[in-house]
C-alpha atoms as one frame of an Amber mdcrd trajectory, in Angstrom:
protein
  15.926   9.807  16.737  16.182   8.996  13.044  17.635   5.876  11.484  21.301
   6.505  10.672  20.831   4.762   7.320  17.403   5.706   5.950  16.254   8.658
   8.128  13.042   6.979   9.297  12.109   8.485  12.689  11.584   6.329  15.760
   8.158   7.905  16.271   6.758   5.418  13.754   4.371   3.177  15.742   5.956
  -0.152  16.566   9.440   0.995  15.549  12.404  -1.193  16.459  15.905   0.286
  16.454  19.218  -1.486  17.019  22.369   0.591  17.396  20.719   3.536  15.665
  19.478   1.513  12.689  15.797   0.824  12.107  14.514  -2.725  11.750  13.308
  -2.019   8.208  16.909  -1.368   7.135  18.109  -4.454   8.992  15.446  -6.571
   7.292  16.331  -5.076   3.909  20.018  -5.846   4.425  19.086  -9.410   5.342
  17.728  -9.936   1.825  21.236 -10.839   0.665  21.144 -13.844   3.009  17.920
 -15.206   1.509  17.966 -17.756  -1.287  15.244 -16.206  -3.444  15.451 -18.966
  -6.053  14.588 -21.504  -3.372  11.669 -19.438  -2.160  10.336 -18.935  -5.679
  10.579 -22.679  -6.207   8.480 -23.090  -3.063   5.865 -20.755  -4.547   5.793
 -22.778  -7.778   5.367 -25.986  -5.809   2.548 -24.370  -3.842   0.828 -23.360
  -7.074   1.343 -26.873  -8.463  -0.863 -28.198  -5.653  -3.822 -26.013  -6.590
  -3.452 -25.093 -10.264  -6.622 -25.937 -12.185  -8.263 -27.727  -9.256 -11.013
 -25.075  -8.988 -12.468 -22.551 -11.417 -10.290 -19.889  -9.810  -7.183 -21.332
  -8.184  -6.203 -18.092  -6.461  -7.729 -14.764  -5.522  -5.672 -11.578  -5.744
  -6.538  -8.408  -3.843  -5.874  -5.540  -6.254  -6.246  -1.782  -6.349  -4.991
  -1.350  -9.891  -1.683   0.034  -8.661   1.779  -0.979  -9.832   2.032  -3.705
  -7.179  -1.247  -5.199  -8.427   0.324  -5.551 -11.862   3.299  -7.389 -10.378
   1.064  -9.785  -8.427  -1.165 -10.659 -11.358   1.779 -10.921 -13.759   3.579
 -13.301 -11.404   0.612 -15.600 -10.812  -0.287 -15.715 -14.495   3.343 -16.582
 -15.308   2.942 -19.511 -12.915  -0.050 -20.703 -14.927  -2.669 -19.755 -12.354
  -6.197 -18.522 -13.096  -6.779 -15.708 -10.590  -9.982 -13.985  -9.655  -9.336
 -10.335  -8.813 -11.117  -8.387  -6.094 -11.017  -4.707  -5.214 -12.389  -3.228
  -2.004 -13.073   0.352  -2.986 -13.674   3.556  -1.050 -16.306   6.202  -1.708
 -13.989   9.116  -2.474 -13.321  10.646  -5.886 -11.110   8.425  -8.038  -8.523
   9.727 -10.473  -8.642   9.146 -14.223  -5.303   7.359 -13.986  -6.582   5.098
 -11.229  -9.735   4.190 -13.145  -7.676   3.478 -16.265  -5.111   1.368 -14.412
  -7.669  -0.935 -12.806  -9.616  -1.455 -16.036  -6.383  -1.950 -17.970  -5.159
  -4.522 -15.428  -8.342  -6.553 -15.836  -8.223  -6.373 -19.627  -4.513  -6.965
 -20.180  -4.427 -10.068 -18.007  -7.912 -11.262 -19.070  -9.066 -11.776 -15.489
 -12.539 -11.703 -14.018 -12.963  -9.129 -11.283 -15.248  -8.294  -8.389 -15.526
  -4.815  -6.929 -16.675  -4.718  -3.321 -18.214  -1.351  -2.511 -18.998  -0.579
   1.093 -22.356   1.109   1.647 -21.521   4.777   1.063 -23.424   5.990   4.114
 -21.677   3.432   6.325 -18.316   4.310   4.827 -18.916   8.006   5.605 -20.062
   7.189   9.127 -17.055   4.980   9.911 -14.587   7.384   8.291 -15.854  10.225
  10.477 -15.882   8.010  13.579 -12.321   6.748  13.104 -11.015  10.195  12.184
 -12.573  11.829  15.233 -11.721   9.027  17.688  -8.306   7.823  16.498  -7.044
  10.249  13.862  -6.972   7.347  11.374  -9.839   8.113   8.986  -9.457   5.002
   6.814  -8.894   2.513   9.609 -12.240   0.847   8.850 -11.699   0.291   5.129
  -8.069  -0.753   5.564  -9.286  -3.570   7.798 -11.840  -4.490   5.131  -9.158
  -4.571   2.435  -7.638  -7.578   4.217 -10.808  -9.105   5.628 -13.044  -9.189
   2.539 -10.713 -11.092   0.154 -10.261 -13.882   2.704 -14.025 -14.135   3.305
 -14.623 -14.049  -0.439 -12.134 -16.861  -1.068 -13.796 -19.041   1.562 -17.218
 -18.399   0.085 -16.116 -19.392  -3.431 -13.778 -22.209  -2.414 -10.615 -20.479
  -3.658  -7.567 -22.003  -1.928  -5.035 -19.142  -2.114  -5.379 -15.420  -1.342
  -2.515 -13.328  -2.702  -1.469 -10.080  -1.051   1.563  -7.916  -1.739   4.065
  -7.116   0.967   4.084  -8.198   4.583   4.094  -4.609   5.810   5.130  -5.499
   9.371   8.369  -7.038   8.108   9.011  -4.724   5.162   8.563  -1.575   7.247
  10.282  -2.817  10.367   7.796  -3.475  13.146   9.026  -7.073  13.399  12.232
  -8.935  12.679  10.407 -12.165  11.859   9.898 -12.954   8.182   7.073 -15.431
   8.647   6.294 -17.900   5.893   2.714 -17.367   4.666   0.032 -19.496   6.288
  -2.642 -20.657   3.876  -4.853 -19.402   2.481  -2.982 -16.109   2.931   0.136
 -15.625   0.792   2.358 -12.525   1.003   4.303 -12.235  -2.240   7.114 -10.330
  -0.509   8.123 -13.614   1.132   8.932 -15.071  -2.277  10.264 -12.029  -4.143
  12.364  -9.079  -2.919   9.799  -6.283  -2.811  10.644  -3.262  -4.971   8.332
  -0.366  -5.794  10.523   0.798  -8.655  10.770  -2.626 -10.273   7.007  -3.052
 -10.048   6.494   0.374 -11.603   8.764  -0.484 -14.521   6.908  -3.757 -15.045
   3.474  -2.116 -14.801   4.380   0.521 -17.399   5.080  -2.237 -19.911   1.459
  -3.312 -19.528   0.086   0.223 -19.945   0.019   1.491 -16.357  -0.250   5.286
 -16.177   1.113   7.631 -13.529  -0.774  10.768 -12.552   1.346  12.831 -14.939
  -0.294  16.177 -15.566  -3.652  15.110 -14.119  -2.740  16.041 -10.566   0.502
  17.411  -9.190   0.162  16.311  -5.597   1.621  18.009  -2.555   2.957  16.012
   0.357   4.667  13.366  -1.734   7.665  13.095  -4.058   6.362  10.787  -6.796
   3.287  10.407  -8.994   2.787   6.649  -9.288   2.046   5.303  -5.780  -1.379
   5.347  -4.088  -2.796   7.371  -6.961  -6.304   5.996  -7.425  -8.222   7.726
  -4.623  -7.992  11.498  -4.081  -8.906  11.856  -0.408  -6.756   8.901   0.617
  -3.844  11.343   0.837  -5.453  12.830   3.958  -5.164   9.491   5.736  -1.468
   9.346   4.866  -0.875  12.958   5.919  -2.429  12.400   9.359   0.801  10.708
  10.424   2.529  14.074  10.284   0.699  15.868  13.128   0.676  12.627  15.144
   4.206  11.315  14.552   6.164  14.058  12.830   6.495  12.372   9.437   4.294
  11.139   6.616   4.415   9.837   3.049   7.541  11.700   1.925   9.597  10.126
   4.704   8.173   6.701   3.869   9.059   6.978   0.176  12.439   8.614   0.829
  13.520   5.963   3.318  12.616   3.149   0.933  14.431   4.955  -1.875  17.588
   5.259   0.236  17.519   1.516   0.948  17.147   0.747  -2.754  19.997   3.110
  -3.651  17.721   5.518  -5.516  18.303   8.526  -3.243  21.241   9.767  -1.217
  20.633  10.664   2.411  21.448  14.291   1.623  18.865  14.519  -1.169  16.313
  12.660   0.917  16.788  15.139   3.774  16.131  18.026   1.379  12.953  16.434
   0.063  11.659  15.570   3.516  12.260  19.099   4.787  10.579  20.649   1.757
   7.574  18.355   1.339   6.819  16.110   4.320   4.664  18.628   6.188   2.385
  19.437   3.244  -1.268  18.457   3.048  -2.530  18.338  -0.511  -5.382  20.867
  -0.949  -7.262  18.786  -3.528  -7.212  15.756  -1.237  -8.387  17.890   1.663
 -11.292  19.314  -0.361 -12.400  15.856  -1.427 -12.177  14.517   2.125 -14.131
  17.291   3.844 -16.756  17.419   1.085 -17.464  13.706   1.387 -17.400  13.664
   5.193 -19.397  16.868   5.583 -16.821  18.917   7.504 -15.846  22.518   7.133
 -12.124  23.189   6.907 -12.273  24.704  10.392 -13.938  21.579  11.790 -11.359
  19.375  10.085  -8.381  21.170  11.613 -10.060  21.298  15.018 -10.122  17.486
  14.937  -6.514  17.366  13.743  -5.521  19.566  16.688  -6.766  16.893  19.109
  -4.032  14.547  17.880  -1.306  17.062  17.104   2.068  16.413  18.696   4.209
  17.844  15.904   3.985  21.080  13.911
């Protein structure tokens, strides 16, 4: 079954559907019942408690993507002095991604730490998770949330700023939980919008992939663009659940009124099954697989063609 509003399939892990409508759409519709001014006032009052009390009064987990620009912009507008931290992978990084992270640091005049996992360990855990669960970046995705919190504790930073509460935004819960310190999800205070963040980021010099890399298996060139092989992790949802990144982007675009259902269906049919060849080459080269070995592992998890 697919959501009657946004086309998201019910094979998504943790999906909740009510009368044919996915929870993500229900949560999105509920935005009109939220007093965002009140919530943003709450965020200001929270910042008032900690502003200037320590060298860095908040820590922001950033990748250099468009959402990172929104987070840093927002906290700087509130008069905060953030320390930025990036947990990076060992794959090839794009020119656009390298530029966007450096530009973010420079434009907002923030200090920045880059946490690099031991490359051998990263390779070992990527192979292990891919072969055992079909989720090759499970290990680093856990680190992306774990390391900033540990880092903040170590340096006595009272607030850790993340982007969206993915469970609520993408419909695996109907509970919009207020952040519990030190962890703050910005999507609780601002209606989360990829397109609005992209428009904001461009004003600060954010670059899309443009002509650098015309990716397959997606329908845009400005989301998740920093790491080449990361696309393989996203694509692995297709053999397991029958959808991947195109469906994710299309469903969000329908909710935001950027795509019609008819156009979204066309794009999903044309692109959702595709695995980008450049991403595949980067992934198997780093992990030490042949293409045959890679697809033999994929076959273990395949439920959809």
